[in-house]
C-alpha positions in Angstrom: -3.6 -17.1 -31.1 -0.7 -15.9 -28.7 -1.7 -14.8 -25.9 -0.2 -11.6 -24.7 2.7 -11.8 -21.7 2.2 -9.4 -18.9 3.3 -6.4 -17.9 6.5 -5.8 -15.8 6.0 -5.1 -12.9 7.7 -1.5 -11.9 8.2 -0.3 -8.8 8.2 2.9 -6.3 9.3 5.2 -3.6 8.0 7.8 -1.6 8.6 9.4 1.7 5.6 8.1 5.1 5.9 10.9 7.3 4.5 14.1 4.8 4.5 17.6 5.8 0.6 18.7 5.8 -0.6 22.0 5.1 -1.5 25.0 6.9 -5.4 24.5 7.8 -8.2 26.9 9.8 -7.5 25.1 13.4 -2.7 25.5 13.4 -0.3 25.5 11.9 1.3 23.3 9.4 2.2 20.0 10.5 3.2 16.9 9.5 0.4 13.0 9.0 1.9 9.4 8.4 0.8 8.1 5.3 -1.5 5.3 6.1 -3.2 2.1 3.5 -6.1 3.2 4.5 -4.9 6.8 2.3 -3.0 4.6 -0.3 -6.2 2.4 -0.8 -8.6 5.9 -1.1 -5.9 7.0 -3.9 -6.4 4.1 -5.5 -10.1 4.5 -6.0 -11.8 2.4 -8.0 -9.0 0.5 -9.3 -8.9 -0.6 -5.8 -12.6 -1.8 -5.3 -12.8 -4.9 -6.7 -9.1 -6.2 -5.6 -8.7 -8.6 -2.3 -6.3 -8.0 0.2 -3.6 -10.4 2.2 -1.5 -9.0 4.4 2.0 -10.7 5.2 2.8 -8.2 9.1 6.2 -9.6 11.6 4.5 -10.9 14.4 5.7 -7.9 16.4 3.2 -4.1 15.1 2.4 -1.9 18.0 -1.2 -2.4 17.7 -3.6 -5.8 18.7 -5.5 -5.0 15.0 -2.6 -5.8 12.9 -2.9 -9.4 13.9 -6.5 -9.2 13.2 -6.0 -8.4 10.0 -3.6 -10.5 9.5 -5.6 -13.2 10.3 -8.3 -12.2 7.8 -7.2 -11.5 5.4 -5.1 -15.5 5.3 -7.5 -17.9 2.7 -9.0 -15.3 0.2 -8.6 -12.5 1.4 -10.1 -8.8 2.4 -12.3 -7.0 0.2 -11.3 -3.4 0.4 -14.4 -1.9 2.1 -14.1 -4.5 4.2 -10.2 -4.0 5.1 -11.4 -0.3 4.7 -13.8 -0.7 7.8 -10.8 -2.1 9.3 -9.3 -0.1 12.9 -5.7 -1.5 11.5 -5.7 0.0 7.5 -5.4 3.3 9.7 -2.6 2.8 12.2 1.2 2.7 11.2 2.7 -1.5 10.6 6.2 -1.5 10.4 7.6 -3.9 7.8 4.5 -4.7 6.1 3.3 -6.2 3.2 -0.3 -5.9 1.7 -0.9 -7.2 -2.2 -4.1 -7.2 -3.9 -5.3 -9.5 -5.6 -7.7 -10.1 -8.6 -9.3 -13.4 -9.2 -5.9 -15.6 -7.9 -3.6 -12.6 -9.8 -1.2 -10.3 -7.8 -2.1 -6.5 -9.6 -0.5 -4.4 -5.8 1.9 -4.6 -3.0 2.1 -2.1 -1.0 4.8 -2.3 1.6 4.9 0.0 4.2 8.8 0.3 5.2 10.1 0.5 8.8 7.7 3.4 9.2 9.8 5.7 6.5 8.5 4.7 3.5 6.3 3.7 1.2 7.1 1.2 -1.7 4.6 0.3 -4.0 4.5 -2.6 -7.1 2.6 -2.5 -9.8 2.3 -3.0 -13.9 -0.9 -0.9 -13.3 0.8 2.7 -15.5 -2.5 4.4 -14.1 -1.5 3.3 -10.1 1.8 4.6 -11.0 0.8 8.1 -11.7 -1.9 8.1 -9.1 1.1 7.2 -6.8 3.1 10.3 -9.0 0.3 13.0 -8.5 0.0 11.6 -4.6 3.7 12.1 -3.3 5.9 14.0 -6.1 8.6 12.8 -4.4 8.1 8.9 -5.8 10.7 7.5 -7.6 11.5 4.3 -9.8 13.6 1.8 -7.6 15.1 -0.8 -8.9 14.1 -5.3 -8.0 17.3 -5.4 -6.0 16.5 -2.2 -4.5 12.6 -4.2 -3.6 14.1 -7.5 -2.4 16.6 -5.1 -0.2 13.2 -4.1 1.7 11.4 -7.7 2.5 
């Protein structure tokens, strides 16, 4: 029996700041895509993952230090991560790695508070990102490595 080789990782990037649709309470505005929003966009795919946060020490909110500490070792299950404060805040230059067991399945990179970069081999995840964030464009490995 031959083993199927793993699918190659593919990467996309999109703007973290989005125009909001007008609503009954006021005019259109802008909002920042948070980690929490992206985790919700992953739906059932993300529920079985555990997460490890890789953040520089100089984050704008103390909640990120707690998230990084708690994600050491086995990581934080998605629902526990969503219950924390940090996923609802804007980080600067952070990687959030989603694992199924010991296998890295997805990396969500918050780059310079201006964009999100997503790396995964899962075609469904990439199509969902493109559906919700139509400005998402493919990245090369060189581009990915330059943002690290």
